[in-house]
C-alpha positions as CSV (number, residue, x, y, z in Angstrom):
1,M,-63.5,71.5,-77.0
2,K,-63.6,68.1,-75.4
3,S,-60.9,65.6,-74.6
4,M,-61.3,62.0,-75.6
5,T,-59.8,60.8,-72.3
6,A,-62.2,60.9,-69.4
7,Y,-63.7,58.9,-66.5
8,G,-67.1,58.8,-64.8
9,Y,-68.6,56.8,-61.9
10,S,-71.8,56.5,-60.0
11,S,-73.6,53.9,-57.8
12,Y,-77.0,53.1,-56.4
13,S,-78.1,51.0,-53.5
14,S,-81.4,49.9,-52.1
15,D,-82.7,47.0,-49.8
16,E,-83.1,44.9,-52.9
17,F,-80.0,45.5,-55.1
18,F,-76.7,47.4,-55.5
19,L,-75.8,48.9,-58.9
20,E,-72.7,50.7,-60.1
21,V,-71.8,52.3,-63.5
22,E,-68.2,53.1,-64.5
23,I,-67.3,54.8,-67.8
24,K,-63.7,55.2,-69.2
25,S,-62.6,56.6,-72.6
26,Y,-59.4,56.8,-74.5
27,N,-58.4,58.4,-77.8
28,N,-59.6,56.7,-81.0
29,R,-60.3,57.8,-84.5
30,Y,-64.0,56.8,-84.3
31,L,-66.5,56.2,-81.6
32,D,-66.3,52.6,-80.4
33,I,-68.3,51.4,-77.3
34,Y,-67.2,48.3,-75.4
35,H,-69.7,46.8,-72.9
36,N,-69.4,44.9,-69.7
37,I,-73.0,44.9,-68.6
38,N,-74.7,42.5,-66.2
39,S,-76.8,40.0,-68.1
40,N,-80.0,41.1,-66.3
41,L,-79.5,44.5,-67.8
42,A,-78.5,43.4,-71.3
43,S,-81.8,44.5,-72.8
44,F,-80.9,48.1,-72.0
45,E,-77.7,48.1,-74.0
46,E,-79.0,50.1,-77.0
47,E,-80.5,52.8,-74.8
48,I,-77.3,53.0,-72.8
49,D,-75.3,53.5,-76.1
50,Q,-77.7,56.3,-77.1
51,R,-77.0,58.2,-73.9
52,I,-73.3,57.8,-74.4
53,K,-73.5,59.2,-77.9
54,E,-75.1,62.3,-76.5
55,V,-71.8,63.2,-74.8
56,A,-69.2,61.5,-76.9
57,E,-68.6,61.7,-80.7
58,R,-65.2,60.0,-80.9
59,G,-63.0,57.7,-78.7
60,K,-62.9,54.2,-77.3
61,V,-65.5,54.1,-74.5
62,E,-65.6,51.3,-72.0
63,I,-68.8,51.0,-69.9
64,S,-69.2,48.7,-67.0
65,V,-72.6,48.1,-65.4
66,K,-72.6,45.8,-62.3
67,L,-75.6,44.6,-60.5
68,K,-75.7,42.7,-57.2
69,T,-79.1,41.5,-55.9
70,L,-79.4,41.6,-52.1
71,K,-82.5,39.4,-51.9
72,N,-82.6,35.9,-53.5
73,D,-86.0,35.9,-55.2
74,G,-85.1,33.5,-58.0
75,Q,-85.3,29.8,-58.2
76,L,-83.2,26.8,-59.2
77,V,-84.5,25.0,-62.3
78,V,-83.5,21.4,-62.9
79,D,-83.0,20.2,-66.5
80,K,-85.2,17.0,-66.3
81,D,-84.2,15.7,-69.7
82,L,-80.5,16.0,-68.9
83,L,-81.0,14.3,-65.5
84,Q,-82.9,11.4,-67.2
85,K,-80.1,10.9,-69.7
86,Y,-77.5,10.7,-66.9
87,E,-79.6,8.2,-64.9
88,D,-80.2,6.1,-68.1
89,A,-76.4,6.1,-68.7
90,F,-75.6,4.9,-65.2
91,S,-78.3,2.2,-65.4
92,S,-76.7,0.9,-68.6
93,I,-73.3,0.9,-66.8
94,S,-74.9,-1.2,-64.0
95,N,-76.4,-3.7,-66.5
96,I,-73.2,-4.1,-68.5
97,S,-70.8,-4.4,-65.5
98,G,-73.2,-6.4,-63.4
99,K,-72.4,-4.0,-60.5
100,S,-74.7,-1.6,-58.8
101,V,-73.8,1.9,-59.8
102,S,-75.7,5.0,-58.5
103,L,-75.4,8.7,-58.5
104,S,-74.4,10.5,-55.3
105,A,-75.4,14.0,-54.3
106,S,-71.9,15.3,-55.3
107,D,-72.4,13.6,-58.7
108,Y,-75.6,15.6,-59.3
109,L,-73.9,18.9,-58.3
110,S,-71.0,18.3,-60.7
111,I,-73.2,17.8,-63.8
112,E,-72.8,21.0,-65.8
113,G,-76.0,22.6,-66.8
114,L,-78.2,20.3,-64.6
115,M,-79.3,23.2,-62.4
116,T,-79.7,26.8,-63.4
117,Y,-80.5,29.8,-61.2
118,V,-83.3,31.8,-62.8
119,Q,-83.9,35.4,-61.8
120,E,-87.6,35.9,-61.9
121,K,-87.6,39.8,-61.8
122,N,-88.5,41.7,-64.8
123,P,-85.5,43.9,-65.9
124,E,-87.8,46.9,-66.1
125,I,-87.7,47.1,-62.3
126,Y,-84.1,48.3,-62.7
127,R,-84.8,50.9,-65.4
128,E,-85.2,54.0,-63.2
129,A,-82.2,53.2,-61.0
130,L,-80.1,52.2,-63.9
131,F,-80.6,55.4,-66.0
132,T,-80.5,57.7,-63.0
133,T,-77.1,56.2,-62.1
134,L,-76.0,56.2,-65.7
135,D,-76.8,59.9,-66.1
136,K,-74.9,60.8,-63.0
137,A,-71.8,58.9,-64.3
138,L,-72.2,60.5,-67.7
139,E,-72.4,64.0,-66.2
140,Q,-69.1,63.4,-64.4
141,F,-67.7,61.8,-67.5
142,N,-68.7,64.8,-69.7
143,S,-67.4,67.3,-67.1
144,A,-64.0,65.5,-67.2
145,K,-64.0,65.7,-71.0
146,L,-64.7,69.4,-71.0
147,R,-62.2,70.1,-68.2
148,E,-59.4,68.2,-70.0
149,G,-60.4,69.8,-73.2
150,E,-60.1,73.3,-71.8
151,A,-56.6,72.6,-70.6
152,T,-55.7,71.2,-74.0
153,K,-57.3,74.3,-75.7
154,A,-55.1,76.6,-73.7
155,D,-51.9,74.8,-74.8
156,L,-53.1,74.7,-78.4
157,Y,-53.8,78.5,-78.4
158,K,-50.2,79.2,-77.1
159,L,-48.8,76.9,-79.8
160,G,-50.9,78.6,-82.5
161,K,-49.6,82.0,-81.3
162,Q,-46.0,80.7,-81.6
163,I,-46.7,79.9,-85.3
164,E,-48.4,83.2,-85.9
165,D,-45.5,85.1,-84.3
166,S,-42.9,83.2,-86.4
167,N,-44.9,83.8,-89.6
168,D,-45.0,87.5,-88.8
169,K,-41.3,87.6,-88.3
170,I,-40.8,85.7,-91.6
171,K,-42.9,88.3,-93.4
172,E,-40.9,91.1,-91.8
173,L,-37.6,89.5,-92.7
174,F,-38.6,88.6,-96.2
175,D,-40.0,92.1,-96.9
176,G,-36.6,93.6,-96.0
177,Y,-34.6,91.1,-98.1
178,E,-37.1,91.5,-101.0
179,D,-36.3,95.2,-101.1
180,Y,-32.6,94.4,-100.9
181,Y,-32.7,92.0,-103.8
182,A,-34.9,94.3,-105.9
183,K,-32.3,97.1,-105.5
184,L,-29.4,94.7,-106.2
185,L,-31.1,93.4,-109.4
186,L,-31.9,97.0,-110.5
187,S,-28.3,97.9,-110.0
188,K,-27.2,94.9,-112.0
189,Y,-29.6,95.9,-114.7
190,E,-28.3,99.4,-115.0
191,E,-24.7,98.1,-115.0
192,L,-25.4,95.6,-117.9
193,K,-27.4,98.2,-119.8
194,I,-24.5,100.6,-119.8
195,S,-22.1,97.9,-121.0
196,E,-24.5,97.3,-123.9
197,K,-24.3,93.5,-123.3
198,L,-27.9,93.3,-122.1
199,D,-30.7,91.4,-123.7
200,E,-33.5,93.2,-121.9
201,N,-36.2,90.7,-122.5
202,Q,-34.0,87.8,-121.3
203,F,-33.0,89.8,-118.3
204,R,-36.6,90.5,-117.3
205,Q,-37.5,86.8,-117.7
206,E,-34.6,85.8,-115.4
207,V,-35.6,88.3,-112.8
208,G,-39.2,87.1,-112.9
209,S,-38.0,83.5,-112.6
210,I,-35.9,84.3,-109.6
211,L,-38.7,86.2,-107.8
212,V,-41.2,83.3,-108.4
213,K,-38.6,80.8,-107.2
214,Y,-37.8,82.5,-104.0
215,S,-41.0,84.4,-103.2
216,I,-42.9,83.1,-100.1
217,N,-45.8,85.5,-100.2
218,E,-48.3,82.9,-101.2
219,E,-47.2,80.5,-98.5
220,Q,-47.5,83.3,-95.9
221,I,-51.0,84.2,-97.1
222,R,-52.1,80.6,-96.9
223,L,-50.6,80.2,-93.5
224,K,-52.4,83.3,-92.2
225,T,-55.7,81.8,-93.6
226,H,-55.1,78.5,-92.0
227,L,-54.2,80.2,-88.7
228,K,-57.5,82.1,-88.8
229,E,-59.4,78.9,-89.2
230,Y,-57.3,77.2,-86.5
231,F,-58.2,79.8,-83.9
232,R,-61.9,79.7,-85.0
233,L,-62.0,75.9,-84.5
234,L,-60.5,76.2,-81.0
235,D,-63.5,78.3,-80.0
236,C,-66.0,75.8,-81.6
237,N,-68.4,73.9,-79.4
238,E,-68.2,71.0,-81.8
239,S,-66.1,67.9,-82.5
240,V,-63.0,69.5,-84.2
241,G,-60.2,66.9,-83.8
242,K,-60.4,65.6,-87.4
243,R,-60.6,69.1,-88.9
244,L,-57.6,70.3,-86.8
245,D,-55.6,67.3,-87.9
246,F,-56.2,68.1,-91.6
247,L,-55.4,71.8,-91.0
248,M,-52.1,70.8,-89.5
249,Q,-51.2,68.8,-92.6
250,E,-51.8,71.9,-94.7
251,M,-49.9,74.2,-92.4
252,N,-47.0,71.8,-92.3
253,R,-46.9,71.7,-96.1
254,E,-46.8,75.6,-96.3
255,T,-44.0,75.7,-93.7
256,N,-41.9,73.1,-95.6
257,T,-42.3,75.0,-98.8
258,T,-41.3,78.3,-97.1
259,A,-38.2,76.6,-95.7
260,S,-37.2,75.1,-99.1
261,K,-37.6,78.4,-100.9
262,S,-35.8,80.6,-98.5
263,Q,-32.1,81.3,-98.8
264,I,-32.2,83.4,-95.6
265,A,-30.9,81.7,-92.3
266,Q,-33.2,83.8,-90.0
267,I,-36.3,82.8,-92.0
268,N,-35.3,79.1,-91.9
269,I,-34.9,79.3,-88.1
270,E,-38.4,80.7,-87.8
271,A,-39.7,77.9,-90.1
272,V,-38.1,75.3,-87.8
273,K,-39.9,76.9,-84.9
274,M,-43.2,76.6,-86.7
275,K,-42.6,73.0,-87.6
276,D,-41.8,72.2,-84.0
277,A,-45.0,73.9,-82.9
278,I,-47.1,72.1,-85.5
279,E,-45.7,68.7,-84.4
280,N,-46.6,69.6,-80.8
281,I,-50.1,70.5,-81.9
282,R,-50.5,67.3,-83.8
283,E,-49.5,65.4,-80.6
284,Q,-52.1,67.3,-78.6
285,I,-55.0,66.9,-81.0
286,R,-54.7,63.2,-81.0
287,N,-56.7,63.4,-77.8
288,V,-59.2,66.0,-79.0
289,E,-62.7,64.8,-79.8
């Protein structure tokens, strides 16, 4: 089991450049990757995403890749066409005004887009350092997901046992009361039979209707089945968050039905305990991948 909340970091430095990778993730229904990658490394974005998908199936993942060059091996490139347009414009101003107008050094520097710094290095020179650093950050990131996931799993197991214990108590309570009601109905049957006021078929129908109305055997059986699947999913080495969420909806439905059918206070108390545990589980699995 993995958590959707995790963090990973790694860095690399050489005489030529410094590189750092930072990965954060938060809970999210699907896998969404948000990038903050240095423009010199933009061509590696798809490969970076593939590596992330190997360790994350769900969650909002933010990855930051920063690159700082320590040697200036690029060059300034002047946009000659743009420069010519500015000089032509100032020449026209001089002719129209009759005054000599010229561009100063500060004027040239303030012209947006006139000079651009071009990095001449091929991005491939960063490949080995980038992916070595990324893999280290992802290893830390994945370890955090597993560590948090194991802690969540322990809590989910305890909550599941609470539901199981309450369901077992409900069965025990209901079995006892079922015997009690059966004896009571049988006694009533004999009493009515003696008084010769009994329509036997009608009585049997009424008894059957009562037993169907108040019986919670089916709900208990389904809950046991859901619990068995619940504990199986907790031990899976797969993404189980969505399946657990669906399972909680089903368990909540069976618990509500149990509470609505029962006329026994002790059973209703146990049903409330189960509902509370289910709500706690639903809160926890929002962060399960």
